[in-house]
MARMI-248572 format. One line per field, with one value per residue (C-alpha): x, y, z. Coordinates in steps of 0.001 Angstrom, whole numbers, plus 500000, padded with zeros to 6 digits. Layout:
N
c1 <- X / ...
c2 <- Y / ...
c3 <- Z / ...
***
This chain:
370
c1 <- 325775 / 325015 / 325750 / 325209 / 324578 / 326468 / 324062 / 325460 / 322696 / 323474 / 322118 / 319760 / 317943 / 314582 / 314522 / 313728 / 313412 / 317153 / 316954 / 314156 / 311590 / 313301 / 312204 / 308651 / 307466 / 309336 / 311165 / 313557 / 312115 / 315195 / 317521 / 320193 / 321740 / 324935 / 326292 / 327660 / 331266 / 334127 / 334740 / 331314 / 330961 / 334349 / 333153 / 330334 / 332632 / 335219 / 332533 / 330908 / 334303 / 335104 / 331690 / 332214 / 329627 / 330635 / 330014 / 328461 / 326123 / 327226 / 324078 / 323687 / 321266 / 320873 / 320974 / 323807 / 327491 / 328917 / 329268 / 332662 / 334490 / 332924 / 333654 / 337267 / 337863 / 336179 / 338062 / 341244 / 339754 / 338904 / 340704 / 338302 / 335027 / 333701 / 332076 / 328863 / 329019 / 325854 / 326149 / 323892 / 324824 / 324758 / 325983 / 329582 / 330922 / 331155 / 334899 / 335426 / 333119 / 335018 / 338284 / 336978 / 335891 / 339204 / 341128 / 338939 / 339745 / 343447 / 343153 / 340944 / 342586 / 339766 / 336931 / 334471 / 330954 / 328745 / 325052 / 323548 / 320778 / 319086 / 316915 / 313148 / 312505 / 312636 / 312926 / 315982 / 317587 / 317033 / 318702 / 321806 / 321507 / 319949 / 316798 / 316523 / 313154 / 312763 / 312439 / 315388 / 317420 / 317120 / 318195 / 321081 / 321995 / 322151 / 324476 / 326528 / 327034 / 328017 / 330700 / 331946 / 332323 / 334298 / 336589 / 337177 / 338215 / 341043 / 339895 / 340150 / 336689 / 335232 / 331489 / 328791 / 325425 / 322162 / 323628 / 327420 / 330170 / 333526 / 336690 / 339937 / 339125 / 341169 / 341910 / 344251 / 342527 / 341070 / 342117 / 338933 / 335921 / 333369 / 330008 / 327112 / 323969 / 320808 / 317268 / 313889 / 310365 / 309489 / 309658 / 312552 / 314489 / 313986 / 315137 / 318394 / 319066 / 318477 / 320957 / 323646 / 323524 / 325249 / 322901 / 319281 / 318588 / 315050 / 313459 / 311725 / 308271 / 306557 / 308531 / 306075 / 305564 / 309314 / 309806 / 307340 / 309371 / 312672 / 310951 / 310274 / 313926 / 315111 / 312884 / 314089 / 317746 / 317482 / 316447 / 319788 / 321533 / 322432 / 322040 / 321867 / 321999 / 319246 / 319512 / 317028 / 317354 / 315751 / 315966 / 316069 / 315106 / 316132 / 316137 / 316178 / 312373 / 309642 / 308265 / 311582 / 311872 / 308363 / 308919 / 311872 / 309787 / 306931 / 309361 / 310748 / 307383 / 305897 / 306755 / 305781 / 303175 / 300238 / 300009 / 303684 / 303134 / 300121 / 302048 / 304985 / 302753 / 300950 / 304330 / 305495 / 302300 / 302785 / 306449 / 307706 / 309505 / 307430 / 309399 / 308647 / 304946 / 304979 / 306524 / 303832 / 301028 / 302016 / 300305 / 297564 / 299813 / 298700 / 301053 / 299957 / 301519 / 298311 / 298424 / 302135 / 302774 / 302291 / 302900 / 304079 / 307440 / 307621 / 306971 / 306593 / 307178 / 310597 / 309022 / 306415 / 308532 / 311788 / 312163 / 313678 / 313701 / 310893 / 310360 / 312001 / 312280 / 311069 / 311066 / 313096 / 316358 / 314609 / 311708 / 313947 / 316085 / 312945 / 311777 / 315176 / 314842 / 311483 / 313236 / 315945 / 313266 / 312128 / 315630 / 317326 / 320937 / 322147 / 320679 / 321592 / 320505 / 320407 / 318922 / 318726 / 321254 / 323394 / 326335 / 324406 / 321941 / 324810 / 325850 / 322313 / 321907 / 325410 / 325451 / 321786 / 320521 / 323552 / 324618 / 321200 / 321735 / 323819 / 324470 / 326393 / 328976 / 332613 / 334158 / 330919 / 331444 / 328570 / 327672 / 327661 / 323855 / 323561
c2 <- 490190 / 491843 / 490005 / 490812 / 488808 / 488229 / 488070 / 485216 / 485596 / 489244 / 492509 / 495310 / 498409 / 497187 / 493414 / 491381 / 488042 / 487659 / 484279 / 482788 / 483529 / 480949 / 478231 / 479370 / 480656 / 478417 / 481323 / 483914 / 487331 / 488334 / 490838 / 491704 / 495082 / 494006 / 490560 / 488280 / 488663 / 488767 / 492450 / 493501 / 490889 / 491851 / 495465 / 494330 / 492143 / 494892 / 497444 / 495105 / 494308 / 498027 / 498819 / 496265 / 493582 / 490291 / 487902 / 487491 / 484685 / 482944 / 481222 / 477930 / 477171 / 476009 / 479524 / 480844 / 480907 / 478035 / 478958 / 477491 / 478813 / 482247 / 482419 / 481332 / 484012 / 486725 / 485781 / 486978 / 490464 / 490968 / 490894 / 490441 / 489351 / 485851 / 483745 / 481845 / 479373 / 477487 / 473901 / 470891 / 467748 / 464663 / 466155 / 465322 / 462826 / 463997 / 463367 / 465564 / 468259 / 468270 / 468542 / 471445 / 473311 / 472621 / 473957 / 477082 / 477680 / 477620 / 479727 / 482345 / 482478 / 480761 / 482873 / 480117 / 479360 / 476846 / 477095 / 473637 / 473677 / 470292 / 471181 / 471620 / 471335 / 467797 / 468958 / 471080 / 468237 / 465900 / 468462 / 467963 / 464199 / 463666 / 461545 / 461171 / 462322 / 465127 / 463096 / 460927 / 464050 / 465205 / 461807 / 461913 / 465450 / 464354 / 461472 / 463755 / 466470 / 463972 / 462622 / 466078 / 467117 / 463960 / 464604 / 468215 / 466946 / 464986 / 461572 / 458497 / 457685 / 454314 / 454441 / 452207 / 453975 / 454345 / 456581 / 456485 / 453953 / 455529 / 453549 / 454925 / 458614 / 461177 / 464867 / 467252 / 468605 / 472094 / 474657 / 476624 / 474453 / 476260 / 476980 / 475135 / 477087 / 475214 / 476380 / 474965 / 474976 / 471288 / 468921 / 467128 / 470376 / 471336 / 467885 / 468072 / 471678 / 470942 / 468066 / 469289 / 473067 / 475860 / 478495 / 478013 / 480363 / 481165 / 483312 / 486501 / 486146 / 488566 / 488770 / 486858 / 484141 / 483781 / 483676 / 480821 / 478865 / 479246 / 478316 / 474910 / 474575 / 475686 / 473160 / 470282 / 471341 / 471316 / 467664 / 466994 / 469039 / 471695 / 475479 / 477222 / 480786 / 482100 / 484085 / 485516 / 486209 / 489463 / 492057 / 495708 / 499087 / 501808 / 505539 / 508770 / 508924 / 506313 / 507953 / 507601 / 503926 / 503066 / 504820 / 502477 / 499438 / 500415 / 500914 / 497381 / 495770 / 498427 / 496575 / 493052 / 491251 / 490045 / 486782 / 486061 / 486858 / 484519 / 481669 / 482133 / 482182 / 478998 / 477324 / 478507 / 477286 / 473851 / 473657 / 470713 / 473294 / 474189 / 477419 / 478432 / 477758 / 479813 / 482730 / 482508 / 482258 / 485572 / 487532 / 487221 / 487949 / 491532 / 494351 / 497258 / 498228 / 497331 / 493843 / 493312 / 494893 / 491948 / 493861 / 497479 / 497686 / 494047 / 493913 / 490777 / 492340 / 490745 / 487287 / 487822 / 486113 / 485405 / 482061 / 481831 / 484743 / 487028 / 489694 / 493059 / 495548 / 498842 / 502250 / 505067 / 504304 / 504552 / 502324 / 499596 / 499679 / 499348 / 496313 / 494669 / 495207 / 493404 / 490401 / 490601 / 490445 / 487142 / 485668 / 486502 / 487620 / 487397 / 489198 / 488189 / 491136 / 492156 / 494818 / 496027 / 496903 / 495108 / 497493 / 500697 / 499183 / 497882 / 501519 / 502763 / 500222 / 500436 / 504221 / 504800 / 501900 / 500180 / 503160 / 502984 / 499368 / 497714 / 495156 / 497692 / 496019 / 496075 / 499328 / 501311 / 504677 / 505797 / 509468 / 511370 / 511532 / 507743
c3 <- 743853 / 740540 / 737279 / 733602 / 730405 / 727152 / 724147 / 722042 / 719435 / 718792 / 720136 / 719167 / 720371 / 719110 / 718540 / 721675 / 719848 / 719143 / 717488 / 719593 / 716889 / 714663 / 717055 / 717586 / 714207 / 711766 / 710164 / 711453 / 712253 / 714209 / 712567 / 715137 / 714472 / 716250 / 715477 / 718176 / 717100 / 719564 / 718878 / 720119 / 722860 / 724260 / 724419 / 726694 / 728798 / 729258 / 730138 / 732653 / 734180 / 734432 / 735942 / 738659 / 737958 / 739526 / 736602 / 733182 / 732182 / 728982 / 727634 / 725796 / 722977 / 719435 / 717971 / 720135 / 719597 / 721670 / 725346 / 726321 / 723259 / 723718 / 727446 / 726986 / 724371 / 726445 / 729607 / 727938 / 727531 / 731222 / 734549 / 737474 / 735877 / 736585 / 733857 / 734563 / 731680 / 730763 / 729581 / 729070 / 730993 / 728812 / 725554 / 726448 / 728989 / 732617 / 732612 / 729557 / 730953 / 734244 / 732292 / 730184 / 733300 / 735039 / 732051 / 732004 / 735672 / 734921 / 731755 / 733412 / 736836 / 738777 / 737362 / 736478 / 737667 / 735828 / 734972 / 734452 / 731812 / 731898 / 728890 / 728852 / 725129 / 723740 / 720123 / 720855 / 722801 / 719840 / 717595 / 719739 / 719393 / 722827 / 722897 / 726677 / 728085 / 730593 / 733812 / 732818 / 731979 / 735579 / 736930 / 734494 / 735587 / 739230 / 738348 / 736089 / 738699 / 741384 / 739045 / 738064 / 741709 / 742496 / 739549 / 740585 / 744018 / 742404 / 743594 / 741347 / 739982 / 739093 / 738566 / 737125 / 737212 / 735332 / 732636 / 732953 / 733344 / 734150 / 734778 / 736159 / 735715 / 737612 / 737143 / 738886 / 741993 / 741545 / 744130 / 743405 / 742607 / 740384 / 741985 / 740363 / 739431 / 738473 / 737846 / 736944 / 738311 / 738078 / 741045 / 739337 / 738947 / 742568 / 743694 / 741709 / 742717 / 746390 / 746360 / 743954 / 743310 / 745183 / 743749 / 742673 / 739760 / 738622 / 735927 / 737007 / 738523 / 740937 / 744186 / 746364 / 743747 / 743228 / 746974 / 747306 / 744761 / 746576 / 749845 / 748279 / 747300 / 750730 / 752481 / 750296 / 750582 / 754372 / 754180 / 752497 / 755197 / 752650 / 752391 / 748995 / 747742 / 745487 / 742274 / 739806 / 736085 / 734943 / 732203 / 733212 / 731760 / 734206 / 733500 / 735541 / 735349 / 735092 / 731953 / 730130 / 731071 / 729924 / 726593 / 726013 / 727006 / 724704 / 721808 / 722233 / 721462 / 719166 / 715949 / 716992 / 714919 / 717031 / 715084 / 715756 / 719437 / 719574 / 717923 / 720264 / 723336 / 722226 / 721836 / 725259 / 726931 / 725347 / 726380 / 728399 / 730540 / 733601 / 733963 / 730371 / 730888 / 734068 / 732184 / 729483 / 732044 / 733628 / 730842 / 728220 / 725263 / 724642 / 723721 / 725927 / 729225 / 731082 / 729559 / 730189 / 733602 / 735973 / 739194 / 739374 / 737639 / 736448 / 732691 / 730558 / 727147 / 726666 / 726795 / 724080 / 721422 / 723251 / 725008 / 728463 / 730895 / 729787 / 732430 / 732998 / 735826 / 734347 / 735987 / 737437 / 739177 / 742547 / 741447 / 740078 / 743226 / 745355 / 743371 / 743774 / 747519 / 747356 / 745819 / 748463 / 751141 / 749619 / 749937 / 746624 / 746906 / 743302 / 740294 / 736733 / 734621 / 730963 / 728696 / 725113 / 723948 / 726511 / 726331 / 727022 / 729485 / 731636 / 732125 / 732843 / 735639 / 737090 / 737214 / 738090 / 740192 / 741702 / 743849 / 745539 / 746586 / 749249 / 746471 / 744404 / 742151 / 743137 / 741967 / 741542 / 743155 / 745343 / 745306 / 748586 / 748396 / 748040
***
């Protein structure tokens, strides 16, 4: 499956920080050229729906527009597109979260998936009023997801656990239960994903390295008697020729200040998030292609000052398609993609790369040559 991304911090042709620099430098260096208003975001959603992508990821974060409100509004502008809505367990009660998700299913016509973000940054969690430490957050997430699933099944719920006490809770049974996506590189994350997720979602690392990670998840899931699907979150810069694609990549980082990059990288390396540290460890923090190309076609420039997913597939249509096949060979079947700007890049990929793949989005017309 091929999915896209909705940029709730705004969009730009040149600025890859998009709000993340506020967190890591103490002052905002992000100046989005396109604000995250419903007019622009609905343009992306309608285009992605028309192009045949399966879903869009709606992110969560302190500098984003709120994910559930945004997804609900956008769902009314599209017909077939699914919404992978990110949320943080623990910020609202599991009963209320289950109710919100159930209402979204009815409003959208059963087009919901949920992306569970346990939270790797203690400071950001405290900003939301959550003082629970990282290990405890994963135990809480496991308890939370078990409760949410029971509520979606329509059963009456009485529960007295480590984090939650629920008495007499019951919701109308959902005909279509949303799939649960969960990522993370720590042992705690893998444990919760193996037991509770339908899809394990990871940030982009080299294919073999990413494959080793999902092998750990697969092994643990089998001990629970479960089988998961595996997805990967990547940016993409695809053009008719490799030279054109790399010119776009170079332009994205051409104006970055090396001191800002160094400060951001130091912050990423000190993060409580194992996944964020792994992203930062992929590169030295330089700005040249030689310093940022981890393996052929996988470029870490997006992650120089932007938190979260920091790698991009860069190259000709054929080269990007070949790299996606390498990830498929490692066991990945779902690709959550994005690019700058998100509207135009969705077209570049859908029209140039997707026809070369057996994973082509619904509705993408393959040429006779493909």
